[in-house]
C-alpha positions in Angstrom: 52.9 5.2 -1.3 52.7 7.9 -3.9 50.4 8.2 -6.9 49.7 10.9 -9.4 46.0 10.8 -8.6 43.8 9.3 -5.9 40.1 8.6 -6.9 37.7 7.8 -4.1 34.8 5.6 -5.1 34.4 3.4 -8.2 30.9 4.5 -9.2 30.4 5.7 -12.8 31.9 9.1 -12.2 34.9 7.8 -10.3 35.6 5.0 -12.9 35.3 7.4 -15.8 37.7 9.9 -14.1 40.2 7.3 -13.2 40.2 5.7 -16.7 40.5 9.1 -18.4 43.5 10.0 -16.2 45.1 6.7 -16.7 45.0 7.2 -20.5 46.8 10.5 -19.9 49.6 8.6 -18.3 48.6 9.3 -14.7 49.4 6.5 -12.2 46.0 6.3 -10.5 44.9 4.6 -7.3 41.1 4.0 -7.3 39.8 3.0 -3.8 36.3 1.4 -3.5 34.7 0.3 -0.2 32.6 -2.5 -1.8 33.7 -5.8 -3.3 32.9 -4.6 -6.9 33.2 -1.6 -9.1 30.3 0.4 -10.5 28.5 1.7 -7.4 24.9 2.4 -8.3 25.8 1.5 -11.9 26.7 -2.1 -11.2 25.1 -5.5 -10.9 25.0 -8.5 -8.5 23.8 -12.1 -8.7 20.5 -13.1 -7.0 19.3 -16.7 -7.3 21.1 -17.1 -10.6 19.8 -13.8 -12.1 22.0 -10.8 -12.8 20.2 -7.8 -11.3 21.3 -4.1 -11.3 22.2 -2.1 -8.2 20.7 1.1 -9.7 21.2 2.4 -13.2 20.0 0.1 -16.0 19.8 2.1 -19.1 23.2 2.8 -20.8 22.9 5.7 -23.3 24.4 5.7 -26.7 25.9 8.7 -28.3 26.9 10.6 -25.2 29.9 11.2 -22.9 29.7 7.7 -21.3 30.2 6.0 -24.7 32.8 8.6 -25.6 34.7 7.7 -22.4 34.7 3.9 -23.1 35.8 4.3 -26.7 38.4 6.9 -25.8 40.1 4.8 -23.2 39.8 1.6 -25.1 37.3 -0.2 -22.8 34.9 -2.7 -24.3 31.5 -1.2 -25.2 29.0 -4.0 -25.6 25.5 -2.7 -25.4 22.4 -4.1 -27.0 19.7 -1.5 -28.0 16.1 -2.7 -27.8 13.8 -1.7 -30.7 11.9 0.3 -29.7 14.0 1.3 -26.7 11.3 3.2 -24.8 7.5 3.3 -24.7 4.9 4.9 -22.5 2.1 2.8 -21.1 -1.3 4.6 -20.8 -4.5 2.8 -20.0 -3.0 -0.6 -21.1 -1.6 0.7 -24.4 2.1 1.0 -25.1 2.8 4.3 -27.0 5.8 6.1 -28.3 6.6 9.2 -26.4 8.2 10.9 -29.4 5.3 10.5 -31.8 1.5 10.0 -32.0 -1.2 11.6 -29.8 0.9 11.2 -26.6 3.9 12.6 -28.3 1.9 15.6 -29.4 0.7 16.3 -25.8 4.3 16.1 -24.5 5.8 18.2 -27.3 3.0 20.8 -26.9 3.9 21.1 -23.2 7.6 21.3 -23.9 7.0 24.0 -26.5 5.2 26.1 -23.9 8.0 25.3 -21.4 10.8 26.6 -23.7 10.2 30.1 -22.1 11.1 28.6 -18.7 14.7 28.3 -19.8 14.9 32.1 -20.3 13.0 33.5 -17.3 12.4 31.0 -14.5 14.2 31.5 -11.2 14.9 27.8 -10.9 12.6 27.3 -7.9 9.2 26.8 -9.6 8.4 23.1 -9.6 7.0 21.1 -12.5 3.7 20.7 -10.8 3.4 24.5 -10.1 4.2 25.2 -13.7 1.6 22.6 -15.0 -1.0 24.0 -12.6 -0.8 27.3 -14.5 -1.4 25.6 -17.9 -3.8 22.6 -17.4 -6.1 20.9 -15.0 -6.0 17.7 -17.0 -5.0 15.0 -14.5 -3.8 12.6 -17.1 -1.2 15.2 -18.2 -0.2 15.8 -14.6 0.2 12.0 -14.1 2.3 11.7 -17.2 4.7 14.5 -16.1 4.9 13.2 -12.6 6.1 9.8 -13.9 8.5 11.4 -16.3 10.0 13.3 -13.3 10.1 10.1 -11.4 11.6 7.9 -14.1 14.4 10.3 -15.0 15.2 12.2 -11.8 13.7 10.0 -9.0 11.5 12.8 -7.7 7.9 13.8 -7.9 6.6 16.7 -10.0 6.2 18.9 -6.9 9.9 18.4 -6.0 11.7 19.1 -9.3 12.4 22.6 -10.7 10.6 22.9 -14.1 13.7 24.7 -15.4 15.8 21.6 -14.8 13.1 19.4 -16.3 12.9 21.5 -19.5 16.7 21.8 -19.7 16.9 18.0 -19.8 14.2 17.5 -22.4 15.1 20.5 -24.6 18.9 20.6 -24.5 20.2 17.3 -23.1 19.0 14.8 -25.7 16.2 13.2 -23.7 15.2 10.8 -26.5 18.7 9.4 -27.1 18.9 5.6 -27.7 20.0 3.4 -24.8 20.6 -0.3 -24.3 21.5 -3.0 -21.8 24.8 -4.9 -21.2 24.6 -8.7 -21.7 27.4 -9.0 -19.0 25.3 -7.0 -16.5 26.3 -3.4 -15.7 29.1 -4.7 -13.5 30.6 -6.5 -16.5 30.5 -3.2 -18.5 32.0 -1.0 -15.8 34.7 -3.6 -15.1 36.2 -2.6 -18.5 37.0 0.9 -17.1 38.6 -0.6 -14.0 40.8 -2.8 -16.2 42.0 0.3 -18.0 43.0 1.8 -14.7 44.9 -1.4 -13.7 47.1 -1.1 -16.8 49.0 1.8 -15.2 47.7 2.1 -11.6 45.7 0.1 -9.1 42.1 -0.6 -8.0 41.6 -1.4 -4.3 38.3 -3.1 -3.6 37.0 -3.7 0.0 39.1 -0.7 1.0 38.1 2.7 2.4 39.6 6.2 2.6 39.3 7.0 6.3 40.6 10.6 6.2 42.0 13.2 3.8 44.9 15.2 5.1 44.8 18.9 4.4 47.8 21.3 4.4 48.0 24.8 3.1 44.7 24.7 1.2 45.5 21.4 -0.5 44.9 17.7 0.1 48.4 16.3 0.9 47.4 12.7 1.4 45.0 10.1 2.6 44.6 7.4 5.3 43.3 4.2 3.6 42.1 1.1 5.3 43.0 -2.0 3.3 43.2 -5.7 4.4 43.3 -4.8 8.1 46.0 -2.2 7.6 46.0 1.5 7.7 48.1 2.9 4.9 49.2 6.4 4.1 48.9 7.5 0.5 50.1 10.6 -1.2 48.7 12.1 -4.4 49.0 15.3 -6.4 45.3 15.1 -7.5 42.3 13.9 -5.5 38.9 13.2 -7.0 36.0 12.0 -4.9 33.0 10.1 -6.1 31.7 9.7 -2.6 29.5 12.7 -2.7 30.2 16.3 -1.5 29.0 15.7 2.0 31.2 12.6 2.5 34.1 14.4 0.9 33.8 17.3 3.4 33.6 14.8 6.3 36.8 13.1 5.1 38.7 16.4 5.1 37.0 18.0 8.1 34.5 20.9 7.7 37.0 23.4 9.1 38.8 23.4 5.8 35.8 24.6 3.8 34.4 28.1 3.6 31.1 28.7 5.5 29.3 29.7 2.3 30.2 26.3 0.7 29.0 24.4 3.8 25.8 26.4 4.0 25.0 25.8 0.4 25.7 22.1 0.8 23.4 21.8 3.8 20.6 23.8 2.0 20.7 22.4 -1.5 22.1 18.8 -1.3 19.0 16.6 -0.7 19.1 13.0 -1.7 16.2 11.4 -3.6 14.8 7.9 -3.2 13.2 5.1 -5.2 12.0 1.6 -4.8 13.5 -1.2 -6.9 11.6 -4.5 -7.6 13.6 -7.2 -9.3 11.4 -10.0 -10.5 11.2 -12.9 -13.0 8.5 -15.0 -14.8 8.3 -18.1 -16.9 6.0 -16.6 -19.4 6.5 -13.0 -20.7 4.7 -10.3 -18.8 5.7 -7.5 -21.1 5.9 -7.4 -24.9 7.9 -4.2 -25.1 11.6 -5.1 -25.4 13.0 -2.0 -23.6 11.8 0.3 -20.9 8.2 1.2 -20.4 7.2 4.4 -18.5 3.8 4.2 -16.9 1.4 7.1 -17.3 -1.3 6.5 -14.6 0.0 4.8 -11.4 0.4 5.4 -7.7 4.2 5.0 -7.4 5.4 2.8 -10.3 7.2 5.0 -12.8 9.0 2.6 -15.2 10.0 -1.0 -15.9 12.7 -2.7 -18.0 12.4 -6.0 -19.9 16.0 -7.1 -19.6 16.0 -10.5 -21.1 14.2 -9.5 -24.3 17.6 -8.3 -25.5 20.0 -9.9 -23.0 18.8 -13.4 -22.2 22.2 -14.1 -20.6 21.0 -12.2 -17.5 18.6 -15.0 -16.4 18.7 -18.8 -16.3 17.3 -20.5 -19.4 13.5 -20.3 -19.6 13.1 -17.2 -17.4 12.2 -13.6 -18.2 13.9 -10.9 -16.1 12.5 -7.5 -15.2 13.2 -4.6 -13.0 10.6 -2.0 -11.9 11.0 1.3 -10.2 8.7 3.2 -8.0 9.2 6.6 -6.5 7.8 7.2 -3.0 5.8 10.2 -1.9 7.8 12.2 -0.9 10.9 11.2 -2.7 12.9 13.7 -0.7 12.9 13.4 3.1 11.2 10.9 5.3 8.4 8.5 4.1 6.7 5.3 5.3 8.8 2.7 3.6 6.4 -0.2 4.1 3.5 1.8 2.6 5.4 3.0 -0.4 6.6 -0.5 -1.2 3.1 -1.8 -1.0 1.8 0.9 -3.3 4.5 0.1 -5.9 3.5 -3.6 -5.7 -0.2 -2.7 -6.1 0.7 -0.8 -9.3 2.4 -3.9 -10.6 -0.7 -6.0 -9.8 -2.9 -3.5 -11.6 -0.7 -3.4 -14.7 -0.2 -7.1 -15.0 -3.1 -9.5 -14.4 -2.2 -12.3 -12.1 1.1 -10.7 -11.1 1.2 -12.3 -7.7 0.9 -15.8 -9.2 3.0 -15.3 -12.3 5.9 -13.2 -11.0 8.8 -14.5 -8.8 10.1 -11.5 -6.8 13.8 -11.8 -6.4 14.4 -8.7 -4.3 12.9 -5.3 -3.2 15.3 -2.6 -2.4 14.7 1.0 -1.2 17.4 3.3 -2.4 17.7 6.2 0.1 20.0 7.9 2.6 23.6 6.7 2.1 22.6 4.6 -0.9 20.2 7.0 -2.7 18.6 7.1 -6.1 20.4 10.4 -6.7 22.5 12.5 -4.3 20.7 15.7 -5.2 17.6 17.0 -6.9 18.5 18.0 -10.4 19.0 21.7 -10.5 20.5 21.9 -7.0 23.9 20.3 -7.7 27.1 21.8 -6.2 30.2 22.8 -8.2 32.7 20.1 -9.1 35.6 22.1 -7.8 36.0 22.5 -4.0 37.6 25.2 -2.0 40.7 23.0 -1.8 43.0 23.5 -4.8 43.6 19.9 -5.8 40.3 18.3 -4.7 37.3 17.8 -7.0 34.0 15.9 -6.8 32.4 13.9 -9.6 29.1 12.0 -9.9 25.6 12.9 -8.9 25.6 15.8 -6.6 27.8 17.9 -9.0 26.2 17.4 -12.3 25.7 20.1 -15.0 22.4 21.8 -14.8 19.4 19.5 -15.7 21.5 16.4 -16.3 20.7 12.9 -15.0 21.8 9.3 -14.8 25.1 7.6 -15.5 25.6 9.8 -18.5 25.7 12.9 -16.2 28.2 11.2 -13.9 30.5 10.5 -16.9 30.2 14.1 -17.9 31.4 15.3 -14.5 34.4 13.1 -14.9 35.2 14.5 -18.3 35.0 18.1 -17.1 37.1 17.5 -14.0 39.8 15.6 -15.9 39.9 18.4 -18.5 40.4 20.9 -15.7 43.2 18.8 -14.1 45.0 18.5 -17.4 44.6 22.2 -18.1 46.2 23.1 -14.8 49.1 20.8 -15.9 49.3 22.6 -19.2 47.9 19.8 -21.3 45.8 21.0 -24.2 42.4 19.2 -24.3 
């Protein structure tokens, strides 16, 4: 079997890359090991509720929306008003205005110099230590790091943090999909199927390398092993998995050394729960200021009641363990996250129905790398690229960043073919 392009993994980056190539008349084969598309930007049904597998906030006005509209995929997103608030001592405040906004903006103004002179290794906590001993400010910034990048303040480079807030549009609007994130992402898969194919429950077992290029792939599908050839190969499986598929002997020692040194996955704790009576007035996402592990929480049914059975309110809360990078006591970290929820919402144990608790780490991480330590999208093999988290542009995060990697890779693929982009 021969295709113009093989895309490995149907996460946000892989879907965006496959859909963009399809719109450029490429015949694309998209291979996904799970039974659904979206990866960590998807959704599943649990006890009649539609819950997310990772990403929940879909940003407006960025590369992800540009991709959907450019390829003709449906873009149905509902934006809460207000979309985001910050909870501090029981009060819900706007992060972009008021006293809290003034504190954050003052810190960001001081941090602007970081973009010019920092070496990229100083952490947010180290930088804050040099400016303030106010523990409330430290707690606020810890949870901003956790909510956006799934790390703690002592694990994230301050330069990456400031890049996101000062140049990446940190306060852009976002919304939720009434069809669940899977329903949204399926629209991109449908675009691919117009010209190519999407194979679910299938897996690339190996990539064949010859003369510095990927010449083909061995794909397991429906109890068969199939040989597939493609001129272009794009992997959304992560740089480490991509190297393993090819064999490390095909990569320069410097590339492998950097991958081993810098590519460290981050973790978080996801609590999906529901209640008969509303627990939260805010219709969007609330980021918590003073907590042990809990960093943010989304009120999904305030704008998308379709995600829950009638009469139920659906929420998802995220906690970031300490440490978020490396080994941690999973049981303790989950308990600390639940303690935070009990502290924030009186009678939580009696009022909330917990649907599931998931710890995202290892092979199913919150993010494949700490922001600021991503690898390049191009690999040492001439026709092989990576997309997704792990190869984001500096200081980027979330599904938006994955969509951006897809756009940049497809632009390079087209440029090599002589197509003006």
